[in-house]
MILUM-120417 format. One record per residue (C-alpha): residue number from 1; residue in one letter; y, x, z. Coordinates in nm, 4 decimals. Each point is the difference from the previous one (the first is absolute). Layout:
N
n = NUM | res = A | y = Y | x = X | z = Z
...
***
This chain:
312
n = 1 | res = M | y = 1.8042 | x = -3.1739 | z = -1.1874
n = 2 | res = K | y = -0.0296 | x = 0.3459 | z = -0.1390
n = 3 | res = V | y = -0.0367 | x = 0.1453 | z = 0.3203
n = 4 | res = M | y = -0.2485 | x = -0.2024 | z = 0.1101
n = 5 | res = K | y = -0.2091 | x = 0.0703 | z = -0.3195
n = 6 | res = R | y = 0.0581 | x = 0.3730 | z = 0.0702
n = 7 | res = K | y = -0.1500 | x = -0.0662 | z = 0.3667
n = 8 | res = I | y = -0.3084 | x = -0.1292 | z = -0.1281
n = 9 | res = L | y = -0.0514 | x = 0.2294 | z = -0.3220
n = 10 | res = F | y = 0.0124 | x = 0.2735 | z = 0.2553
n = 11 | res = T | y = -0.2172 | x = -0.1375 | z = 0.2478
n = 12 | res = I | y = -0.2552 | x = -0.0317 | z = -0.2483
n = 13 | res = F | y = 0.0625 | x = 0.3731 | z = -0.0747
n = 14 | res = L | y = -0.0289 | x = 0.1017 | z = 0.3362
n = 15 | res = T | y = -0.3402 | x = -0.2027 | z = 0.0665
n = 16 | res = A | y = -0.1598 | x = 0.1686 | z = -0.3042
n = 17 | res = A | y = 0.1393 | x = 0.3426 | z = 0.0634
n = 18 | res = Y | y = -0.1606 | x = -0.0216 | z = 0.3448
n = 19 | res = F | y = -0.3567 | x = -0.0580 | z = -0.1599
n = 20 | res = M | y = 0.0270 | x = 0.2329 | z = -0.2487
n = 21 | res = H | y = 0.0949 | x = 0.2791 | z = 0.1966
n = 22 | res = A | y = -0.0350 | x = -0.0325 | z = 0.3995
n = 23 | res = Q | y = -0.3545 | x = 0.1746 | z = 0.0525
n = 24 | res = I | y = 0.1409 | x = 0.2135 | z = 0.2479
n = 25 | res = M | y = 0.2935 | x = 0.1093 | z = 0.1775
n = 26 | res = P | y = 0.2910 | x = -0.0801 | z = -0.2167
n = 27 | res = L | y = 0.0899 | x = 0.2865 | z = -0.2136
n = 28 | res = N | y = 0.3455 | x = 0.0293 | z = -0.1881
n = 29 | res = N | y = 0.1741 | x = 0.3343 | z = 0.0704
n = 30 | res = E | y = -0.1373 | x = 0.0995 | z = 0.3277
n = 31 | res = H | y = -0.2503 | x = 0.2600 | z = -0.1449
n = 32 | res = L | y = 0.3036 | x = 0.1857 | z = -0.1426
n = 33 | res = I | y = 0.0998 | x = 0.0709 | z = 0.3904
n = 34 | res = N | y = -0.3312 | x = 0.0061 | z = 0.1611
n = 35 | res = E | y = -0.2915 | x = 0.0991 | z = -0.2409
n = 36 | res = F | y = -0.2552 | x = -0.0527 | z = 0.3085
n = 37 | res = V | y = 0.0398 | x = -0.3875 | z = -0.0638
n = 38 | res = I | y = -0.2005 | x = 0.0460 | z = -0.3371
n = 39 | res = N | y = -0.2233 | x = 0.2983 | z = 0.0524
n = 40 | res = P | y = -0.1815 | x = 0.0978 | z = 0.3542
n = 41 | res = A | y = -0.0246 | x = 0.3610 | z = -0.1167
n = 42 | res = F | y = 0.4173 | x = 0.0276 | z = 0.0911
n = 43 | res = A | y = -0.1014 | x = -0.0220 | z = 0.3911
n = 44 | res = G | y = 0.0856 | x = 0.3482 | z = 0.1426
n = 45 | res = I | y = 0.1145 | x = 0.0941 | z = -0.3617
n = 46 | res = N | y = 0.2710 | x = 0.2612 | z = 0.0976
n = 47 | res = D | y = -0.0871 | x = 0.1171 | z = 0.3645
n = 48 | res = N | y = 0.2280 | x = -0.1986 | z = 0.2089
n = 49 | res = T | y = -0.0206 | x = -0.3499 | z = 0.2006
n = 50 | res = N | y = 0.1838 | x = -0.2718 | z = -0.1873
n = 51 | res = I | y = 0.1036 | x = -0.3572 | z = 0.1112
n = 52 | res = S | y = 0.1458 | x = -0.2209 | z = -0.2359
n = 53 | res = L | y = 0.1830 | x = -0.3526 | z = 0.0218
n = 54 | res = L | y = 0.0686 | x = -0.1885 | z = -0.3050
n = 55 | res = S | y = 0.1809 | x = -0.3521 | z = -0.0572
n = 56 | res = R | y = 0.0450 | x = -0.1800 | z = -0.3094
n = 57 | res = I | y = 0.1152 | x = -0.3281 | z = -0.1503
n = 58 | res = Q | y = -0.0853 | x = -0.1140 | z = -0.3488
n = 59 | res = W | y = 0.1996 | x = -0.2131 | z = -0.1940
n = 60 | res = L | y = 0.3403 | x = -0.0133 | z = 0.1721
n = 61 | res = G | y = 0.1900 | x = -0.3141 | z = -0.0386
n = 62 | res = L | y = -0.3035 | x = -0.2268 | z = 0.0191
n = 63 | res = S | y = -0.0726 | x = -0.2091 | z = 0.3240
n = 64 | res = D | y = -0.3588 | x = 0.1056 | z = 0.1574
n = 65 | res = A | y = 0.0169 | x = 0.3380 | z = -0.2380
n = 66 | res = P | y = -0.3156 | x = 0.2151 | z = 0.0570
n = 67 | res = R | y = 0.0407 | x = 0.2575 | z = 0.2346
n = 68 | res = S | y = -0.2409 | x = 0.2597 | z = 0.1689
n = 69 | res = Q | y = -0.0253 | x = 0.2825 | z = 0.2800
n = 70 | res = C | y = -0.1922 | x = 0.2964 | z = 0.0458
n = 71 | res = V | y = -0.0576 | x = 0.2549 | z = 0.2168
n = 72 | res = S | y = -0.1909 | x = 0.3138 | z = -0.0490
n = 73 | res = F | y = -0.1597 | x = 0.3249 | z = 0.2081
n = 74 | res = D | y = -0.1589 | x = 0.3039 | z = -0.1128
n = 75 | res = T | y = -0.0605 | x = 0.3405 | z = 0.0672
n = 76 | res = R | y = -0.2226 | x = 0.2947 | z = -0.0400
n = 77 | res = I | y = -0.2464 | x = 0.1240 | z = 0.2925
n = 78 | res = K | y = 0.1199 | x = 0.3185 | z = 0.0815
n = 79 | res = A | y = -0.2507 | x = 0.2955 | z = 0.0023
n = 80 | res = K | y = 0.1237 | x = 0.1707 | z = 0.2937
n = 81 | res = G | y = 0.0483 | x = -0.3382 | z = 0.2355
n = 82 | res = R | y = 0.3053 | x = -0.2447 | z = 0.0896
n = 83 | res = Y | y = 0.3646 | x = 0.1063 | z = -0.0687
n = 84 | res = N | y = 0.3060 | x = -0.1942 | z = 0.1392
n = 85 | res = H | y = 0.2873 | x = -0.0775 | z = -0.2288
n = 86 | res = T | y = 0.1473 | x = 0.3196 | z = -0.0285
n = 87 | res = G | y = -0.3004 | x = 0.1579 | z = -0.1406
n = 88 | res = K | y = -0.0890 | x = 0.1864 | z = 0.3320
n = 89 | res = L | y = -0.3834 | x = 0.0233 | z = 0.0682
n = 90 | res = I | y = -0.0148 | x = -0.1879 | z = 0.3141
n = 91 | res = R | y = -0.4035 | x = -0.0574 | z = 0.0299
n = 92 | res = K | y = -0.2493 | x = 0.2263 | z = -0.1134
n = 93 | res = S | y = -0.3275 | x = -0.1912 | z = -0.1647
n = 94 | res = R | y = -0.3615 | x = 0.0395 | z = 0.1821
n = 95 | res = I | y = -0.1485 | x = -0.1524 | z = -0.3097
n = 96 | res = P | y = -0.0204 | x = 0.2399 | z = -0.3347
n = 97 | res = R | y = 0.2630 | x = -0.1710 | z = -0.2789
n = 98 | res = T | y = 0.0710 | x = 0.1078 | z = -0.3557
n = 99 | res = G | y = 0.3376 | x = -0.1446 | z = -0.0271
n = 100 | res = R | y = -0.1106 | x = -0.1727 | z = -0.3197
n = 101 | res = V | y = -0.0250 | x = -0.3809 | z = 0.1726
n = 102 | res = G | y = 0.2738 | x = -0.2364 | z = -0.0665
n = 103 | res = L | y = 0.0199 | x = -0.3580 | z = 0.1723
n = 104 | res = G | y = 0.2530 | x = -0.2670 | z = -0.0507
n = 105 | res = A | y = 0.0427 | x = -0.3581 | z = 0.0120
n = 106 | res = Y | y = 0.2324 | x = -0.2615 | z = -0.0843
n = 107 | res = V | y = 0.0875 | x = -0.4183 | z = 0.0890
n = 108 | res = F | y = 0.1476 | x = -0.2475 | z = -0.2142
n = 109 | res = N | y = 0.1322 | x = -0.3371 | z = -0.0088
n = 110 | res = D | y = 0.0642 | x = -0.1695 | z = -0.3209
n = 111 | res = I | y = 0.1711 | x = -0.3199 | z = -0.0146
n = 112 | res = N | y = 0.0375 | x = -0.2229 | z = -0.3301
n = 113 | res = K | y = -0.0201 | x = -0.3303 | z = 0.0837
n = 114 | res = P | y = -0.2265 | x = -0.1815 | z = 0.0336
n = 115 | res = F | y = -0.2486 | x = 0.3170 | z = 0.0254
n = 116 | res = I | y = 0.0398 | x = 0.2542 | z = 0.2794
n = 117 | res = R | y = -0.2294 | x = 0.3236 | z = 0.0384
n = 118 | res = T | y = 0.0217 | x = 0.2183 | z = 0.2709
n = 119 | res = G | y = -0.2547 | x = 0.2900 | z = -0.0050
n = 120 | res = A | y = -0.0909 | x = 0.3524 | z = 0.0890
n = 121 | res = N | y = -0.1187 | x = 0.3254 | z = -0.1967
n = 122 | res = F | y = -0.1463 | x = 0.2975 | z = 0.1832
n = 123 | res = A | y = -0.0636 | x = 0.3131 | z = -0.1888
n = 124 | res = Y | y = -0.1885 | x = 0.3308 | z = 0.0180
n = 125 | res = A | y = 0.0742 | x = 0.2891 | z = -0.2222
n = 126 | res = Y | y = -0.1275 | x = 0.3565 | z = -0.0560
n = 127 | res = H | y = 0.2102 | x = 0.3003 | z = -0.1138
n = 128 | res = L | y = -0.1267 | x = 0.2854 | z = -0.2034
n = 129 | res = T | y = 0.1374 | x = 0.3111 | z = -0.1497
n = 130 | res = F | y = -0.1555 | x = 0.2527 | z = -0.1968
n = 131 | res = G | y = 0.0182 | x = 0.2467 | z = -0.3222
n = 132 | res = K | y = 0.0971 | x = 0.3632 | z = -0.0186
n = 133 | res = K | y = 0.3400 | x = -0.0259 | z = 0.1388
n = 134 | res = R | y = -0.0450 | x = -0.3322 | z = 0.1971
n = 135 | res = L | y = 0.2007 | x = -0.1897 | z = -0.2606
n = 136 | res = H | y = -0.2460 | x = -0.3185 | z = -0.0523
n = 137 | res = D | y = 0.0293 | x = -0.2988 | z = 0.2402
n = 138 | res = L | y = -0.2309 | x = -0.2740 | z = -0.0108
n = 139 | res = S | y = 0.0033 | x = -0.3053 | z = 0.2454
n = 140 | res = L | y = -0.2287 | x = -0.2652 | z = 0.0391
n = 141 | res = G | y = 0.0507 | x = -0.3492 | z = 0.1904
n = 142 | res = F | y = -0.1824 | x = -0.2949 | z = 0.1186
n = 143 | res = G | y = 0.1229 | x = -0.2965 | z = 0.1504
n = 144 | res = L | y = -0.1001 | x = -0.3391 | z = 0.1795
n = 145 | res = S | y = 0.2252 | x = -0.2882 | z = -0.0048
n = 146 | res = I | y = -0.0158 | x = -0.3367 | z = 0.1107
n = 147 | res = Y | y = 0.2823 | x = -0.2764 | z = -0.0045
n = 148 | res = I | y = 0.0597 | x = -0.3828 | z = 0.0675
n = 149 | res = L | y = 0.0859 | x = -0.2415 | z = -0.2866
n = 150 | res = G | y = 0.0955 | x = -0.3419 | z = 0.1084
n = 151 | res = F | y = 0.2684 | x = -0.2482 | z = -0.1336
n = 152 | res = E | y = 0.2191 | x = -0.2362 | z = 0.1647
n = 153 | res = N | y = -0.1271 | x = -0.3621 | z = -0.1086
n = 154 | res = S | y = 0.3891 | x = -0.1443 | z = 0.0166
n = 155 | res = E | y = 0.0872 | x = 0.2346 | z = -0.2959
n = 156 | res = F | y = -0.3167 | x = -0.0330 | z = -0.1928
n = 157 | res = F | y = -0.0401 | x = -0.2182 | z = -0.3123
n = 158 | res = A | y = -0.3156 | x = -0.0320 | z = -0.1624
n = 159 | res = S | y = -0.1641 | x = -0.2257 | z = -0.2973
n = 160 | res = D | y = -0.2006 | x = -0.2074 | z = 0.3120
n = 161 | res = M | y = 0.2235 | x = -0.0321 | z = 0.2624
n = 162 | res = S | y = -0.2846 | x = -0.2139 | z = 0.1750
n = 163 | res = D | y = -0.1930 | x = 0.2826 | z = 0.0482
n = 164 | res = P | y = -0.0925 | x = 0.0105 | z = 0.4002
n = 165 | res = I | y = 0.0521 | x = 0.3631 | z = 0.0251
n = 166 | res = L | y = 0.4206 | x = -0.0595 | z = -0.1088
n = 167 | res = S | y = -0.0010 | x = -0.1834 | z = 0.3400
n = 168 | res = E | y = -0.0085 | x = 0.3100 | z = 0.2035
n = 169 | res = N | y = 0.1248 | x = 0.3762 | z = -0.0158
n = 170 | res = K | y = -0.3134 | x = 0.2062 | z = -0.1092
n = 171 | res = N | y = -0.0365 | x = 0.3712 | z = 0.0323
n = 172 | res = L | y = -0.2333 | x = 0.2427 | z = -0.1775
n = 173 | res = I | y = -0.1201 | x = 0.3542 | z = 0.1235
n = 174 | res = I | y = -0.0333 | x = 0.2202 | z = -0.2876
n = 175 | res = P | y = -0.1751 | x = 0.3565 | z = 0.0159
n = 176 | res = N | y = -0.0159 | x = 0.2674 | z = -0.2343
n = 177 | res = M | y = 0.0145 | x = 0.3641 | z = -0.1008
n = 178 | res = N | y = 0.1966 | x = 0.2628 | z = -0.1622
n = 179 | res = F | y = -0.0385 | x = 0.3450 | z = -0.1878
n = 180 | res = G | y = 0.2453 | x = 0.2398 | z = -0.1510
n = 181 | res = L | y = 0.0191 | x = 0.3605 | z = -0.0604
n = 182 | res = R | y = 0.2816 | x = 0.2537 | z = -0.0905
n = 183 | res = Y | y = 0.0072 | x = 0.3432 | z = -0.1714
n = 184 | res = K | y = 0.2821 | x = 0.2379 | z = -0.0127
n = 185 | res = Y | y = 0.0339 | x = 0.3222 | z = -0.2078
n = 186 | res = K | y = 0.3425 | x = 0.1640 | z = 0.0557
n = 187 | res = K | y = 0.2555 | x = -0.2578 | z = -0.0933
n = 188 | res = L | y = -0.2255 | x = -0.2178 | z = -0.1900
n = 189 | res = F | y = -0.1883 | x = -0.3155 | z = 0.2185
n = 190 | res = I | y = -0.1982 | x = -0.2703 | z = -0.1139
n = 191 | res = G | y = -0.1606 | x = -0.2661 | z = 0.2081
n = 192 | res = A | y = -0.2332 | x = -0.3162 | z = -0.0227
n = 193 | res = S | y = -0.1061 | x = -0.2631 | z = 0.2397
n = 194 | res = A | y = -0.1833 | x = -0.3487 | z = 0.0095
n = 195 | res = I | y = 0.1527 | x = -0.2581 | z = 0.2345
n = 196 | res = H | y = -0.2568 | x = -0.2683 | z = 0.1039
n = 197 | res = L | y = -0.2976 | x = 0.1663 | z = -0.1290
n = 198 | res = F | y = -0.1973 | x = -0.3499 | z = 0.0311
n = 199 | res = P | y = 0.1445 | x = -0.2757 | z = -0.2255
n = 200 | res = Q | y = -0.0251 | x = -0.2851 | z = 0.1820
n = 201 | res = K | y = 0.0828 | x = -0.4145 | z = -0.0886
n = 202 | res = I | y = 0.1826 | x = -0.1452 | z = 0.2876
n = 203 | res = Q | y = 0.0252 | x = -0.3778 | z = -0.0345
n = 204 | res = F | y = 0.1566 | x = -0.2270 | z = 0.3096
n = 205 | res = S | y = -0.1929 | x = -0.3074 | z = -0.1396
n = 206 | res = D | y = -0.1670 | x = -0.1578 | z = -0.3204
n = 207 | res = L | y = 0.3205 | x = 0.0136 | z = -0.1373
n = 208 | res = K | y = -0.0535 | x = 0.2136 | z = -0.3390
n = 209 | res = N | y = 0.3877 | x = 0.0593 | z = -0.0602
n = 210 | res = E | y = 0.0461 | x = 0.1049 | z = 0.3536
n = 211 | res = I | y = -0.1641 | x = 0.3738 | z = 0.0170
n = 212 | res = E | y = 0.0760 | x = 0.3460 | z = 0.0527
n = 213 | res = K | y = -0.2184 | x = 0.2226 | z = -0.2058
n = 214 | res = S | y = -0.0271 | x = 0.3037 | z = 0.1911
n = 215 | res = K | y = -0.0228 | x = 0.2581 | z = -0.2564
n = 216 | res = N | y = -0.0468 | x = 0.3923 | z = 0.0167
n = 217 | res = Q | y = 0.3248 | x = 0.1391 | z = -0.0497
n = 218 | res = I | y = 0.0022 | x = 0.3770 | z = -0.2144
n = 219 | res = F | y = 0.3092 | x = 0.2294 | z = 0.0978
n = 220 | res = I | y = 0.0342 | x = 0.3096 | z = -0.1903
n = 221 | res = H | y = 0.3235 | x = 0.1924 | z = 0.0173
n = 222 | res = G | y = 0.0983 | x = 0.3729 | z = -0.0895
n = 223 | res = G | y = 0.3070 | x = 0.1971 | z = -0.0018
n = 224 | res = I | y = 0.1267 | x = 0.3918 | z = -0.0006
n = 225 | res = N | y = 0.2715 | x = 0.1361 | z = 0.2594
n = 226 | res = L | y = 0.2557 | x = 0.1697 | z = -0.2625
n = 227 | res = S | y = 0.1937 | x = 0.1945 | z = 0.3058
n = 228 | res = E | y = 0.2105 | x = 0.2480 | z = -0.1879
n = 229 | res = T | y = 0.2312 | x = 0.1029 | z = 0.2963
n = 230 | res = K | y = 0.0134 | x = -0.0408 | z = 0.3722
n = 231 | res = K | y = 0.2737 | x = -0.2605 | z = -0.0252
n = 232 | res = I | y = -0.1121 | x = -0.2585 | z = -0.2760
n = 233 | res = N | y = -0.3571 | x = -0.0909 | z = -0.0418
n = 234 | res = L | y = -0.1284 | x = -0.2199 | z = -0.2684
n = 235 | res = S | y = -0.3204 | x = -0.1996 | z = -0.0328
n = 236 | res = P | y = -0.1275 | x = -0.2748 | z = -0.2523
n = 237 | res = S | y = -0.2956 | x = -0.2136 | z = 0.0401
n = 238 | res = I | y = -0.1927 | x = -0.2721 | z = -0.1050
n = 239 | res = I | y = -0.2326 | x = -0.2489 | z = 0.1588
n = 240 | res = Y | y = -0.2430 | x = -0.2637 | z = -0.1641
n = 241 | res = R | y = -0.0813 | x = -0.3275 | z = 0.1618
n = 242 | res = S | y = -0.3165 | x = -0.1407 | z = -0.1634
n = 243 | res = I | y = 0.0201 | x = -0.3591 | z = 0.1705
n = 244 | res = T | y = 0.3484 | x = -0.0818 | z = -0.1877
n = 245 | res = N | y = -0.0760 | x = 0.2700 | z = -0.2381
n = 246 | res = Q | y = 0.3575 | x = 0.1465 | z = 0.1060
n = 247 | res = I | y = 0.1337 | x = 0.3355 | z = -0.0377
n = 248 | res = D | y = 0.2781 | x = 0.1504 | z = 0.1826
n = 249 | res = A | y = 0.2078 | x = 0.2748 | z = -0.1424
n = 250 | res = N | y = 0.1882 | x = 0.1968 | z = 0.2429
n = 251 | res = I | y = 0.2455 | x = 0.2680 | z = 0.0530
n = 252 | res = C | y = 0.1123 | x = 0.1474 | z = 0.3460
n = 253 | res = V | y = 0.2893 | x = 0.2284 | z = 0.0736
n = 254 | res = T | y = 0.0113 | x = 0.2124 | z = 0.3326
n = 255 | res = I | y = 0.3140 | x = 0.1698 | z = 0.1073
n = 256 | res = T | y = -0.0278 | x = 0.2770 | z = 0.2892
n = 257 | res = N | y = -0.3120 | x = -0.1851 | z = 0.1222
n = 258 | res = K | y = 0.2208 | x = -0.2542 | z = 0.1360
n = 259 | res = Y | y = 0.1254 | x = -0.2409 | z = -0.2155
n = 260 | res = S | y = -0.2254 | x = -0.1645 | z = -0.2784
n = 261 | res = L | y = 0.0639 | x = -0.2503 | z = -0.2923
n = 262 | res = L | y = -0.3343 | x = -0.1543 | z = -0.1658
n = 263 | res = V | y = 0.0291 | x = -0.2315 | z = -0.2981
n = 264 | res = S | y = -0.3125 | x = -0.1698 | z = -0.0983
n = 265 | res = Y | y = -0.0580 | x = -0.2632 | z = -0.3085
n = 266 | res = H | y = -0.3021 | x = -0.2117 | z = 0.0121
n = 267 | res = T | y = -0.1401 | x = -0.1603 | z = -0.3055
n = 268 | res = I | y = 0.0194 | x = -0.3432 | z = 0.2044
n = 269 | res = N | y = 0.3531 | x = -0.0239 | z = -0.0995
n = 270 | res = A | y = 0.1617 | x = 0.1425 | z = 0.2639
n = 271 | res = I | y = 0.1685 | x = 0.3098 | z = 0.1382
n = 272 | res = S | y = -0.0047 | x = 0.1571 | z = 0.3258
n = 273 | res = T | y = 0.2599 | x = 0.2430 | z = 0.1656
n = 274 | res = I | y = -0.0338 | x = 0.1771 | z = 0.3206
n = 275 | res = I | y = 0.2413 | x = 0.2233 | z = 0.1985
n = 276 | res = G | y = -0.0950 | x = 0.2072 | z = 0.2780
n = 277 | res = I | y = 0.1469 | x = 0.2188 | z = 0.2903
n = 278 | res = S | y = -0.2157 | x = 0.2389 | z = 0.2191
n = 279 | res = L | y = 0.1677 | x = 0.0549 | z = 0.3276
n = 280 | res = K | y = -0.2168 | x = 0.2750 | z = 0.1915
n = 281 | res = K | y = -0.3424 | x = -0.1703 | z = 0.1019
n = 282 | res = I | y = 0.1251 | x = -0.3474 | z = -0.1394
n = 283 | res = S | y = 0.0221 | x = -0.1294 | z = -0.3718
n = 284 | res = I | y = 0.1924 | x = -0.3239 | z = -0.1022
n = 285 | res = N | y = -0.0625 | x = -0.1627 | z = -0.3675
n = 286 | res = Y | y = 0.1731 | x = -0.2858 | z = -0.1539
n = 287 | res = S | y = -0.1549 | x = -0.1990 | z = -0.3028
n = 288 | res = Y | y = 0.1376 | x = -0.2577 | z = -0.2137
n = 289 | res = Q | y = -0.2476 | x = -0.1157 | z = -0.2833
n = 290 | res = F | y = 0.1780 | x = -0.2315 | z = -0.2565
n = 291 | res = S | y = -0.2115 | x = -0.2004 | z = -0.2997
n = 292 | res = T | y = 0.0873 | x = 0.0171 | z = -0.3533
n = 293 | res = G | y = -0.2075 | x = -0.2954 | z = -0.1168
n = 294 | res = E | y = 0.0858 | x = -0.3737 | z = 0.0056
n = 295 | res = I | y = -0.0680 | x = 0.0155 | z = 0.3554
n = 296 | res = S | y = 0.3227 | x = 0.1830 | z = 0.0804
n = 297 | res = N | y = 0.1616 | x = -0.3220 | z = -0.0658
n = 298 | res = Y | y = -0.1385 | x = -0.1569 | z = 0.3228
n = 299 | res = N | y = 0.0462 | x = 0.2590 | z = 0.2869
n = 300 | res = N | y = 0.2063 | x = 0.2939 | z = 0.0552
n = 301 | res = G | y = -0.2570 | x = 0.2715 | z = 0.0122
n = 302 | res = S | y = -0.1863 | x = 0.1362 | z = 0.2994
n = 303 | res = Q | y = 0.0742 | x = 0.2544 | z = 0.3132
n = 304 | res = M | y = -0.1785 | x = 0.2407 | z = 0.1921
n = 305 | res = I | y = 0.0756 | x = 0.2025 | z = 0.2870
n = 306 | res = A | y = -0.2264 | x = 0.2454 | z = 0.1143
n = 307 | res = I | y = 0.0399 | x = 0.2570 | z = 0.3084
n = 308 | res = K | y = -0.2449 | x = 0.3042 | z = 0.0697
n = 309 | res = Y | y = -0.0251 | x = 0.2153 | z = 0.3149
n = 310 | res = F | y = -0.1872 | x = 0.3164 | z = -0.0612
n = 311 | res = F | y = -0.0909 | x = 0.3201 | z = 0.2063
n = 312 | res = K | y = -0.2354 | x = 0.3068 | z = -0.0297
***
């Protein structure tokens, strides 16, 4: 009886959490590995071409636990032309280029039964370096997003099950826009972004309780690179998310640019640890997130793995 009661309570919590926080691609600690997913200004930020694959399973130990996948790509449009994976120029451009433009895109799939969201985001970024010693870097980004939101009627429980819309699977196509900026001076960096610029009220039917309020979500992030030696790099940072009024306090330690350990405290009663290793042009990161509040009684934490391939 206690087990059944816990499952019912957690189902209620899961449904409430979805409607409160499911405005865009699900974000838990993915942004700690790939900031491009929360700020389009990061497209082509490091002059590399980056291809990332990410898979996450949330709330382990529960049947039909939420899970998501994401594939992202971003690159800098080089001034001289096209380069291969070794960094060698293989084709000169006939069109004048500034070398300041970055392009990127990511696609995602979020399964949080009874809801499923699949979508894509396309980003354009412009990068500037200025000042007497060219120590100031400013990046501006603009993004277009679109996703399909649907539900499986076999999993859907509403206050009025006689509503005819519940007799079939329903999909909604939702477009929107994103904007972001990022500024860096020496070892200090700050950034801000608005995801889902235009708030929308998404409703499957006339049911007043079964709606998703798609609100504008603001991110503010910043940090400092405290690199004292070539072998050890220490980077504290902080991220604020408006939609959940959440703050992430992070500390990342990198050793010889090969091994990394990141610990993040989330004010939503959760802690994340991320360990990573870089091997030439490939980096692999594994994350485990556990809850510190009452929800920890109902699950065994969340896992995520991310693989990135990058080249000049």
